[in-house]
N, C-alpha and C positions, 0 to 999 in steps of 0.2 A: 542429740543422735539423730543423723539422717539414716534413714531405710538401707540406702542402697550404699556405697561406693566402687563408682568404676575406674579403673584407671585404667587409660587408652580412648583418646575421642577420636578413631577411626570409626567407617563406617558400621564395624562390628560393634564400637562401643558406644556409639550414638544412636543407632538404631533400638538396639537393647536397651538403654535409655528410656526412648520412646516409648516400648514397649511398657517398660517398669514406672512410666509417668501416668501412661492410660491405663493404669490398672489403682492411681489413685497415690502410688508410693512418694516418699520423698528420696532424690539422688544427686549426692555430688560426684562430679565426672575430673578427673585428673588426667591433662596431658605434658606430656612435657616440652612440648614445643607450642604447636600450632592445630586447635580441631581440624582434622581431614587431609592433613598436609605430607602424612605420609605412603603408604602405598595406596591408599584407598584415591588418592588425588592420582597419585602415576601411571594407576593402570589403564586399561583401554577400555575397560568400559563395555565391553560383551556379556551380553547374560545369558550365557554358556559356558561350560566346558571347552575345550578345545578337541576335538573327536570325543566327546562325548562319554562313548560304548566303550575306552578305556579305561575306564574310572569304575572304581570298586560299587555297588551297591549306594552304598553307606553318603557315597558323592551323589551319587544320581539324585536318591529320594529326597538332600537337601537341594540338588540344581532345581528339580521338576517341582517344590513347594513353592521357592523365591520364583521360578518362571512366570507362574498364575498368579503371584503375589503383587509383584511390579507395578503393571498396569496401575491397581488401585492406589497403593504407595504412592506413584509419581503424582495422580491426580492430588490426594491428599496433599500433597507438601507443597503442589503450587496453590491450592486454593488458601492451604493456612501460611501462607508464607511469601508469595508472592515471587517466589520463585522458581520459574520450568528446570527441571533436571533433564528435559529434551530426551524424554526416552522412548526413541524409534525402533519401528517393526522395520526395518530393515533388508530378513535373513542373513542366511550364514550358507555358504559355498565353499564346499570343502575340495579342493583338487588336488585329481591324483593319489586319494588315501589311501586305495591298496586292498584293504581290508572292508570292502563292503557288503560282502555276507553278512560279515557279524555286526557292522551297522544297521544294515535295514533289519535284523534279528531284533537288536537293541530297543530299535525306533519300535517297531512292533510290539513287543512287550510291554514298555514302559506307555505306550499311547502316543508317539513323540511324533509328529510329519516329519518323513523322508523322502526324495525319491533320488531315484540314483538318475541324473546325466546325461546323455550324449555328446561330443563334443561340438554337435551344431545346434546344442540346448546353452551350455556353455554362452556359445557365442554370438547368442541371440540376445541374452543378455545382458551380458558384458561383453560389449566388441571390444575394446582396448585391451584385452589382456595379452600376455604375450601366444603368441602362435601354438601351436602342437599339446595343450592338453586335451584329453581323449574323454575323463572322465570324471563328473563330479558328483557327490552326494549337497542336495539341495535341501537348506532345511529354512522353510518359508516362512515361522514364526519368530525366529530369534531376533531379538532387538538389540541393540543397543543406548546407554544413556551417558549422558555428559555428564562421565564423575566428578570432578570440579564443581560443575552446578547442581549436583544431589549431596556433596557435601556442604556445601552455604546454606542448602535448605537443611538439612538436617539440624547442624549448627543454632540455625535460626529456629528452626521448632520447637528443637529443648531449653531452648535459653528463653525461650519467651514461656517457657512455666513458671512460675514461679514456685514451685515444689524442684526445682534444677537451679543448684550451682555449678557452674562452668569455672574450672580453674586452670586455667593455661600457661604456659611455660613454668610447672609445676612438677617436677621430680621425684618419686618418691624415692626416697632413703632408708628406709628399713624398716622394719614390724616390728610393733613389742605382741610378742605372740605366747602363749603358756598352755600348755595342756592340751594343743589344738585347736585354739581359739585364737584369734585377730581380736587384740584388744586395742589396737590403733595401727593407723599407719603414719610414718614418719616423710614427711616433707623439706622439700627445700624448695620457694615458690621466690627465684629471683633473691638470694641471699637470706631473705624471712623463711625460718625453719619453724616447723608447728609440726601439730598432730592431730591426725584427722579420725576418729572415730565413726563408726555403723555400725550398723545389725548384722550385716551381709555386703561381703567384700569378694569386686570382679573382676578379674583379670582378663582383659582385653587390648594389650598391648602391643600385637599384632608381633612382629618379626623377634622385637626386644620381651617376648613374653616369659620365654625360657632361661636368656640370664637375669632377669628379674626376679624369678624365685628360686635359682639357682644363687644368685649373691646374698640374699635374704636368708640362705639357708632352709628354705621351705623343703623343695623337693626338685626333681629334674625331672625334666620333659623333652624330647628329641624336637623342640622347636629350633629350627637353627632359618638364618636369613640367605634367603636367594636373590640377587639385585637382577634388576633384569632393566634396559635402555630403550630407550621408545625415542623416534621420530616424529617432526610434525611438517608436513608437507603445504602449501598454504598456492594451489591450481590458481589459475583464471579465470576456467572454467571448467565445470564436474566435470572429473574423469569414472567415477564410480558411485554406482548406487546401491550395492550392496556389500556384505564382509565378503574378504574373501581371503580362506588360510590357503597355504601352502608350503610343505616339506616345515611344517610347524612355528611359519612367519606370515604374520598375516596385516591385512590393511584395512583400514574403516572407516568409514567414510561420514563427516558428522554433518549438520542439516546446513550449514554454512557454506558446503566446498571443501569444507578442510580434511588431509585422512593423516590419519596415523598409522607411521606403521613400528610392526613388534615383532618378538622382543625380541633380548636377548636372557640365555638362563646362565647363572654365575655365581655355582653357592661359593659362599667364603666367607669374608667377616663383613661388617658393620659400615663398608665403603661405599659410596653412594658417588663417586666420583662419573663421571659422563667422559666416557676412551675415543679417540678417534678410530681405534680397532674394532670397536663395534659401531661406529658412526657408518665405517666404509658397509661391514657387512651388512647391515640392516638395510642399508641404502643398494644393497647387489640382491639382497632377497627383495626389497620394495620393487626395483626395476626388472626384474624376473617374472614377478607378477604381473607391474604393469608399466610397459616400457616407457611411456609417456615422460610417469616422474624422474627420468631422464634431464629430462630440462626444465624441472618444478626446485626451486629454492629451497632447500632444507631450514622454516623456518627458527625450530629447535630442537633442543636434543636436550634428554634428562633419564633421571636413572629411580628406583624407588626398589625396595624391600621385603621381599616375600617372606611372610610366615610359615619354613616348609617343616611338612611334618610327615612320617610315614607315609607312601600312597597316596598323600595328597588327603587325609581325612584329619579333619581336626581336630580338637579335644575339645567338649561341652560339657560343663558338669560340676558337684562335688570331687576338690582334690582330695585324695586320700589322706587318711590322717587326721582334716582339720571338720570343723562344725562347722565354721561361718566363711571359707575360703572355696570361690568357685573358679573356671575358667570358661571361655570361650577365644579361643585361638587355634591356629598352624591351619590354616585353609588353603594355604602355598597360591597359588596362581587363579584363584578360586572366589577370592576371598567377598569380590562385588558379586558374584555371582550367589552366594551360598549367604549371605547376609542376612537378608528378613528372614529365612530359612532358620540358620542359626540362632537368630538372633529372638525369633518366637520359642525357640525348642529351650534354650537357655533361661526364659522369662518365666516359660512355662514350669523350670525345674525348682526357680529358685522362689516363685510367687504358691506352688503348689497344688500348681494345677495339672489336671492327665493332660501327659505330654500329647500336642499334635501329629509328632515324629516320635517313632522307638530312640529314646536314646542309647538303647545299648551300645548301638558302631563307637559312638564318641566321647563315652565314660574315659575317666584319666586314668581308672584305677584300673582297667582293663589292660594285660599285655598283647603287645604287637610286634607283629614281626618285623624284624628291621629292613622294609621295602626302601628300596631306594627312591627316590622321587620321581613323578612320573614326568616327560618332557610335557 
Protein backbone atom coordinates (compact mmCIF):
# COMPACT_ATOMS: atom_id res chain seq x y z
CA UNK A 1 0.00 0.00 0.00
CA UNK A 2 1.22 3.48 -0.88
CA UNK A 3 1.39 6.22 1.76
CA UNK A 4 -0.38 8.79 -0.44
CA UNK A 5 -2.51 8.69 -3.57
CA UNK A 6 -2.64 12.10 -5.31
CA UNK A 7 -5.41 12.53 -7.89
CA UNK A 8 -4.33 15.13 -10.45
CA UNK A 9 -0.86 15.93 -11.79
CA UNK A 10 -1.05 19.66 -12.37
CA UNK A 11 1.17 22.12 -10.55
CA UNK A 12 -0.72 21.58 -7.27
CA UNK A 13 -0.51 17.80 -7.45
CA UNK A 14 3.12 17.62 -8.53
CA UNK A 15 4.35 20.16 -5.99
CA UNK A 16 2.46 18.35 -3.24
CA UNK A 17 3.96 15.05 -4.42
CA UNK A 18 7.43 16.59 -4.32
CA UNK A 19 6.83 17.83 -0.76
CA UNK A 20 5.67 14.37 0.36
CA UNK A 21 8.58 12.62 -1.35
CA UNK A 22 11.04 14.98 0.31
CA UNK A 23 9.54 13.93 3.65
CA UNK A 24 10.27 10.28 2.87
CA UNK A 25 6.74 9.17 1.90
CA UNK A 26 5.72 6.96 -1.02
CA UNK A 27 3.29 8.53 -3.50
CA UNK A 28 1.17 7.32 -6.40
CA UNK A 29 -0.05 10.11 -8.72
CA UNK A 30 -3.03 9.54 -11.02
CA UNK A 31 -3.64 11.84 -14.00
CA UNK A 32 -6.56 11.57 -16.42
CA UNK A 33 -4.52 12.98 -19.33
CA UNK A 34 -0.84 13.99 -19.28
CA UNK A 35 0.93 15.52 -16.31
CA UNK A 36 0.95 19.30 -16.37
CA UNK A 37 -1.14 19.71 -19.53
CA UNK A 38 -4.27 21.41 -18.20
CA UNK A 39 -4.58 24.84 -16.51
CA UNK A 40 -0.99 24.66 -15.22
CA UNK A 41 0.26 24.59 -18.81
CA UNK A 42 -2.32 27.00 -20.24
CA UNK A 43 -1.80 29.98 -17.93
CA UNK A 44 0.58 32.89 -18.31
CA UNK A 45 2.95 32.18 -15.42
CA UNK A 46 2.71 35.55 -13.65
CA UNK A 47 3.93 34.99 -10.10
CA UNK A 48 1.46 37.45 -8.57
CA UNK A 49 -2.30 37.83 -8.40
CA UNK A 50 -3.57 40.49 -10.80
CA UNK A 51 -4.53 43.56 -8.72
CA UNK A 52 -3.39 41.71 -5.57
CA UNK A 53 -4.93 44.20 -3.13
CA UNK A 54 -8.41 43.26 -4.32
CA UNK A 55 -8.16 39.73 -2.94
CA UNK A 56 -8.88 38.45 0.54
CA UNK A 57 -6.03 38.12 3.03
CA UNK A 58 -6.26 34.34 2.64
CA UNK A 59 -5.07 34.63 -0.96
CA UNK A 60 -2.40 37.19 -0.04
CA UNK A 61 -0.95 34.91 2.65
CA UNK A 62 -0.41 32.10 0.15
CA UNK A 63 0.80 34.44 -2.60
CA UNK A 64 3.40 36.15 -0.42
CA UNK A 65 4.83 32.83 0.77
CA UNK A 66 4.92 31.41 -2.76
CA UNK A 67 6.50 34.49 -4.34
CA UNK A 68 9.33 34.29 -1.81
CA UNK A 69 9.71 30.52 -2.37
CA UNK A 70 9.81 30.50 -6.18
CA UNK A 71 13.47 31.55 -6.75
CA UNK A 72 14.84 28.67 -4.68
CA UNK A 73 12.30 26.26 -6.20
CA UNK A 74 13.29 27.20 -9.76
CA UNK A 75 17.00 26.83 -8.96
CA UNK A 76 16.46 23.45 -7.30
CA UNK A 77 14.43 22.09 -10.21
CA UNK A 78 17.00 23.26 -12.75
CA UNK A 79 19.80 21.59 -10.77
CA UNK A 80 17.79 18.36 -10.24
CA UNK A 81 16.44 17.90 -13.74
CA UNK A 82 18.48 20.04 -16.12
CA UNK A 83 15.24 21.82 -17.11
CA UNK A 84 15.33 25.55 -16.37
CA UNK A 85 11.80 26.86 -15.57
CA UNK A 86 13.01 30.32 -16.65
CA UNK A 87 11.84 32.33 -13.67
CA UNK A 88 12.40 35.95 -14.70
CA UNK A 89 11.98 39.03 -12.53
CA UNK A 90 10.42 41.32 -15.09
CA UNK A 91 8.24 43.51 -12.85
CA UNK A 92 4.51 44.17 -13.16
CA UNK A 93 3.07 47.47 -14.40
CA UNK A 94 -0.67 47.99 -13.74
CA UNK A 95 -1.99 50.83 -15.88
CA UNK A 96 -4.74 53.21 -14.74
CA UNK A 97 -5.96 50.88 -11.98
CA UNK A 98 -7.93 53.64 -10.25
CA UNK A 99 -7.81 52.48 -6.61
CA UNK A 100 -4.18 53.52 -6.05
CA UNK A 101 -4.60 54.52 -2.40
CA UNK A 102 -6.00 51.13 -1.49
CA UNK A 103 -3.21 49.43 -3.42
CA UNK A 104 -0.44 51.38 -1.71
CA UNK A 105 -1.94 50.73 1.72
CA UNK A 106 -2.07 47.02 0.93
CA UNK A 107 1.58 47.05 -0.19
CA UNK A 108 2.72 48.81 2.96
CA UNK A 109 0.75 46.42 5.17
CA UNK A 110 2.21 43.33 3.50
CA UNK A 111 5.71 44.75 2.91
CA UNK A 112 5.50 44.40 -0.88
CA UNK A 113 7.31 46.98 -2.98
CA UNK A 114 4.92 49.12 -5.01
CA UNK A 115 5.39 52.55 -6.56
CA UNK A 116 2.95 54.97 -8.12
CA UNK A 117 4.26 56.09 -11.51
CA UNK A 118 3.44 59.13 -13.58
CA UNK A 119 2.84 59.15 -17.31
CA UNK A 120 6.45 60.20 -17.86
CA UNK A 121 7.77 57.25 -15.85
CA UNK A 122 5.50 54.82 -17.70
CA UNK A 123 6.85 55.77 -21.12
CA UNK A 124 10.44 56.00 -19.94
CA UNK A 125 10.18 52.34 -19.01
CA UNK A 126 8.02 51.06 -21.90
CA UNK A 127 8.28 53.37 -24.89
CA UNK A 128 6.04 51.28 -27.13
CA UNK A 129 2.85 51.46 -25.07
CA UNK A 130 -0.30 53.06 -26.44
CA UNK A 131 -0.28 56.83 -25.82
CA UNK A 132 -2.49 58.27 -23.14
CA UNK A 133 -1.84 56.25 -19.99
CA UNK A 134 -1.70 58.67 -17.04
CA UNK A 135 -0.81 56.55 -13.99
CA UNK A 136 0.55 53.15 -13.18
CA UNK A 137 1.33 51.00 -10.19
CA UNK A 138 4.74 49.39 -10.51
CA UNK A 139 5.78 46.23 -8.62
CA UNK A 140 9.47 45.71 -9.53
CA UNK A 141 9.96 42.30 -7.91
CA UNK A 142 7.13 40.41 -9.61
CA UNK A 143 8.39 37.54 -11.75
CA UNK A 144 7.01 35.38 -14.50
CA UNK A 145 7.86 31.73 -15.00
CA UNK A 146 7.76 29.63 -18.18
CA UNK A 147 4.98 27.39 -16.91
CA UNK A 148 5.30 24.60 -19.54
CA UNK A 149 8.97 24.28 -18.59
CA UNK A 150 8.06 24.36 -14.89
CA UNK A 151 5.66 21.46 -15.43
CA UNK A 152 8.27 19.44 -17.35
CA UNK A 153 10.76 20.02 -14.54
CA UNK A 154 8.27 19.01 -11.84
CA UNK A 155 7.30 15.87 -13.73
CA UNK A 156 10.96 14.92 -14.14
CA UNK A 157 11.65 15.64 -10.47
CA UNK A 158 8.96 13.32 -9.13
CA UNK A 159 9.40 10.42 -11.58
CA UNK A 160 13.13 10.37 -10.86
CA UNK A 161 12.25 9.40 -7.28
CA UNK A 162 11.93 5.64 -6.76
CA UNK A 163 9.14 6.18 -4.20
CA UNK A 164 6.89 7.83 -6.80
CA UNK A 165 4.60 6.11 -9.29
CA UNK A 166 2.98 8.32 -11.94
CA UNK A 167 -0.01 6.89 -13.80
CA UNK A 168 -0.96 9.08 -16.76
CA UNK A 169 -4.02 8.56 -18.99
CA UNK A 170 -5.67 7.04 -15.91
CA UNK A 171 -9.19 8.11 -14.97
CA UNK A 172 -10.72 7.75 -11.52
CA UNK A 173 -14.04 5.92 -11.88
CA UNK A 174 -15.09 5.59 -8.25
CA UNK A 175 -14.20 5.24 -4.59
CA UNK A 176 -14.70 2.25 -2.31
CA UNK A 177 -15.54 3.81 1.01
CA UNK A 178 -17.20 2.83 4.24
CA UNK A 179 -17.83 4.85 7.39
CA UNK A 180 -15.83 7.80 6.12
CA UNK A 181 -12.75 5.82 5.09
CA UNK A 182 -11.62 5.42 1.47
CA UNK A 183 -10.45 1.82 1.17
CA UNK A 184 -9.64 1.90 -2.55
CA UNK A 185 -9.82 4.16 -5.60
CA UNK A 186 -11.13 2.56 -8.79
CA UNK A 187 -9.33 3.65 -11.97
CA UNK A 188 -9.37 2.95 -15.68
CA UNK A 189 -5.98 3.13 -17.37
CA UNK A 190 -6.73 2.98 -21.09
CA UNK A 191 -9.15 0.07 -20.68
CA UNK A 192 -7.34 -1.61 -17.81
CA UNK A 193 -9.44 -1.43 -14.64
CA UNK A 194 -7.76 -1.67 -11.26
CA UNK A 195 -8.00 -0.61 -7.65
CA UNK A 196 -5.39 1.61 -6.01
CA UNK A 197 -4.93 1.68 -2.24
CA UNK A 198 -3.22 4.25 -0.08
CA UNK A 199 -3.31 5.40 3.52
CA UNK A 200 -4.26 8.93 2.45
CA UNK A 201 -6.08 10.19 -0.66
CA UNK A 202 -5.65 13.78 -1.89
CA UNK A 203 -7.73 15.37 -4.66
CA UNK A 204 -5.72 17.92 -6.68
CA UNK A 205 -7.73 17.66 -9.89
CA UNK A 206 -8.14 21.39 -10.57
CA UNK A 207 -11.37 22.35 -12.30
CA UNK A 208 -12.50 18.71 -12.22
CA UNK A 209 -12.16 18.37 -8.43
CA UNK A 210 -15.72 19.32 -7.52
CA UNK A 211 -17.22 17.16 -10.26
CA UNK A 212 -15.06 14.18 -9.27
CA UNK A 213 -16.18 14.33 -5.65
CA UNK A 214 -19.84 14.92 -6.51
CA UNK A 215 -20.05 12.13 -9.08
CA UNK A 216 -18.50 9.73 -6.57
CA UNK A 217 -21.23 10.69 -4.10
CA UNK A 218 -18.65 11.83 -1.56
CA UNK A 219 -19.35 15.52 -1.03
CA UNK A 220 -20.13 18.75 -2.88
CA UNK A 221 -17.77 21.73 -3.10
CA UNK A 222 -18.47 24.80 -5.27
CA UNK A 223 -15.47 24.39 -7.58
CA UNK A 224 -16.47 25.08 -11.17
CA UNK A 225 -14.56 25.51 -14.43
CA UNK A 226 -13.85 28.99 -15.78
CA UNK A 227 -12.36 28.97 -19.26
CA UNK A 228 -9.51 31.30 -20.08
CA UNK A 229 -8.15 31.83 -23.58
CA UNK A 230 -4.69 33.11 -24.50
CA UNK A 231 -2.78 34.35 -27.54
CA UNK A 232 0.93 34.07 -28.36
CA UNK A 233 2.77 36.61 -30.52
CA UNK A 234 6.21 36.21 -32.09
CA UNK A 235 7.72 39.65 -32.79
CA UNK A 236 10.88 39.92 -34.88
CA UNK A 237 12.44 42.23 -32.27
CA UNK A 238 11.78 42.61 -28.52
CA UNK A 239 8.81 44.90 -27.88
CA UNK A 240 8.27 44.68 -24.13
CA UNK A 241 10.41 44.42 -20.99
CA UNK A 242 7.81 43.99 -18.24
CA UNK A 243 4.43 42.41 -17.60
CA UNK A 244 1.80 45.05 -18.38
CA UNK A 245 -1.79 44.91 -17.12
CA UNK A 246 -4.65 47.12 -18.29
CA UNK A 247 -8.40 46.69 -17.79
CA UNK A 248 -7.94 43.11 -16.62
CA UNK A 249 -5.96 42.05 -19.70
CA UNK A 250 -2.20 41.53 -19.68
CA UNK A 251 0.88 41.10 -21.84
CA UNK A 252 3.77 38.90 -20.68
CA UNK A 253 7.23 39.07 -22.31
CA UNK A 254 9.23 35.85 -22.42
CA UNK A 255 13.01 35.72 -22.34
CA UNK A 256 13.11 34.74 -26.04
CA UNK A 257 11.01 37.73 -27.14
CA UNK A 258 7.65 35.96 -27.39
CA UNK A 259 4.67 37.82 -25.93
CA UNK A 260 1.63 36.20 -24.31
CA UNK A 261 -1.71 38.02 -24.23
CA UNK A 262 -4.48 37.03 -21.84
CA UNK A 263 -6.98 36.28 -20.85
CA UNK A 264 -10.71 35.71 -21.09
CA UNK A 265 -13.02 34.80 -18.19
CA UNK A 266 -15.73 32.41 -19.35
CA UNK A 267 -17.66 30.56 -16.62
CA UNK A 268 -19.42 27.49 -17.93
CA UNK A 269 -18.69 23.86 -18.64
CA UNK A 270 -15.64 21.82 -19.56
CA UNK A 271 -15.36 22.94 -23.19
CA UNK A 272 -11.80 24.08 -24.00
CA UNK A 273 -12.47 25.11 -27.60
CA UNK A 274 -10.60 28.25 -28.66
CA UNK A 275 -13.02 30.69 -30.31
CA UNK A 276 -12.73 33.41 -32.94
CA UNK A 277 -14.61 35.85 -30.70
CA UNK A 278 -11.99 35.45 -27.98
CA UNK A 279 -9.20 35.77 -30.53
CA UNK A 280 -10.55 39.10 -31.74
CA UNK A 281 -11.22 40.39 -28.22
CA UNK A 282 -7.76 39.46 -26.93
CA UNK A 283 -6.06 40.87 -30.04
CA UNK A 284 -7.92 44.17 -29.66
CA UNK A 285 -6.95 44.40 -25.99
CA UNK A 286 -3.33 43.55 -26.76
CA UNK A 287 -3.09 46.21 -29.48
CA UNK A 288 -4.71 48.77 -27.20
CA UNK A 289 -1.81 48.21 -24.80
CA UNK A 290 1.00 47.73 -27.34
CA UNK A 291 0.07 49.03 -30.81
CA UNK A 292 3.05 47.36 -32.52
CA UNK A 293 1.26 44.01 -32.09
CA UNK A 294 -1.12 45.00 -34.91
CA UNK A 295 1.65 44.05 -37.33
CA UNK A 296 2.80 40.90 -35.50
CA UNK A 297 1.37 37.50 -36.48
CA UNK A 298 -0.47 35.49 -33.84
CA UNK A 299 1.54 32.30 -33.48
CA UNK A 300 -0.94 30.34 -31.33
CA UNK A 301 -4.22 30.44 -29.44
CA UNK A 302 -5.36 28.05 -26.72
CA UNK A 303 -7.69 27.67 -23.76
CA UNK A 304 -7.54 26.23 -20.25
CA UNK A 305 -10.00 25.67 -17.43
CA UNK A 306 -9.41 27.37 -14.10
CA UNK A 307 -10.77 25.80 -10.89
CA UNK A 308 -13.04 28.60 -9.67
CA UNK A 309 -13.98 28.75 -5.98
CA UNK A 310 -15.78 31.52 -4.04
CA UNK A 311 -13.57 34.63 -3.83
CA UNK A 312 -10.72 32.67 -5.38
CA UNK A 313 -9.79 31.06 -2.04
CA UNK A 314 -8.73 27.42 -2.48
CA UNK A 315 -9.87 24.48 -0.40
CA UNK A 316 -6.92 22.88 1.40
CA UNK A 317 -7.27 20.22 4.06
CA UNK A 318 -9.26 17.24 5.25
CA UNK A 319 -12.69 16.72 3.71
CA UNK A 320 -15.44 16.79 6.34
CA UNK A 321 -16.74 13.38 7.29
CA UNK A 322 -13.70 11.48 5.99
CA UNK A 323 -10.73 10.11 7.84
CA UNK A 324 -8.32 9.84 4.93
CA UNK A 325 -9.57 12.15 2.15
CA UNK A 326 -8.11 15.64 1.63
CA UNK A 327 -8.20 18.29 -1.08
CA UNK A 328 -5.98 21.00 -2.52
CA UNK A 329 -8.02 22.71 -5.26
CA UNK A 330 -9.98 25.83 -6.18
CA UNK A 331 -7.13 28.30 -6.75
CA UNK A 332 -9.00 29.99 -9.63
CA UNK A 333 -6.72 32.43 -11.56
CA UNK A 334 -3.84 31.99 -9.12
CA UNK A 335 -3.05 28.29 -9.32
CA UNK A 336 0.55 28.78 -10.39
CA UNK A 337 0.99 31.79 -8.08
CA UNK A 338 -0.21 30.00 -4.96
CA UNK A 339 0.98 26.47 -5.72
CA UNK A 340 4.21 26.29 -3.66
CA UNK A 341 2.45 27.70 -0.59
CA UNK A 342 -0.68 25.59 -0.99
CA UNK A 343 1.38 22.44 -1.48
CA UNK A 344 3.45 23.21 1.60
CA UNK A 345 0.34 23.81 3.71
CA UNK A 346 -1.35 20.65 2.43
CA UNK A 347 1.80 18.60 3.13
CA UNK A 348 2.06 20.09 6.63
CA UNK A 349 -1.49 18.98 7.39
CA UNK A 350 -1.04 15.51 5.88
CA UNK A 351 2.26 14.89 7.66
CA UNK A 352 1.17 16.25 11.03
CA UNK A 353 3.67 19.11 10.96
CA UNK A 354 3.03 22.52 12.48
CA UNK A 355 1.49 24.45 9.54
CA UNK A 356 3.65 27.14 7.98
CA UNK A 357 0.47 29.08 7.11
CA UNK A 358 -2.73 29.32 9.15
CA UNK A 359 -4.97 26.61 7.64
CA UNK A 360 -8.29 27.97 8.91
CA UNK A 361 -9.30 30.10 5.88
CA UNK A 362 -8.92 27.13 3.50
CA UNK A 363 -10.70 24.47 5.59
CA UNK A 364 -13.19 22.56 3.38
CA UNK A 365 -15.47 22.21 6.39
CA UNK A 366 -15.81 25.98 6.87
CA UNK A 367 -18.95 27.64 5.52
CA UNK A 368 -18.18 30.35 2.94
CA UNK A 369 -20.22 33.14 1.51
CA UNK A 370 -21.23 32.49 -2.07
CA UNK A 371 -19.18 35.41 -3.30
CA UNK A 372 -18.79 35.79 -7.04
CA UNK A 373 -15.46 34.89 -8.56
CA UNK A 374 -13.02 37.74 -8.68
CA UNK A 375 -12.00 39.17 -12.05
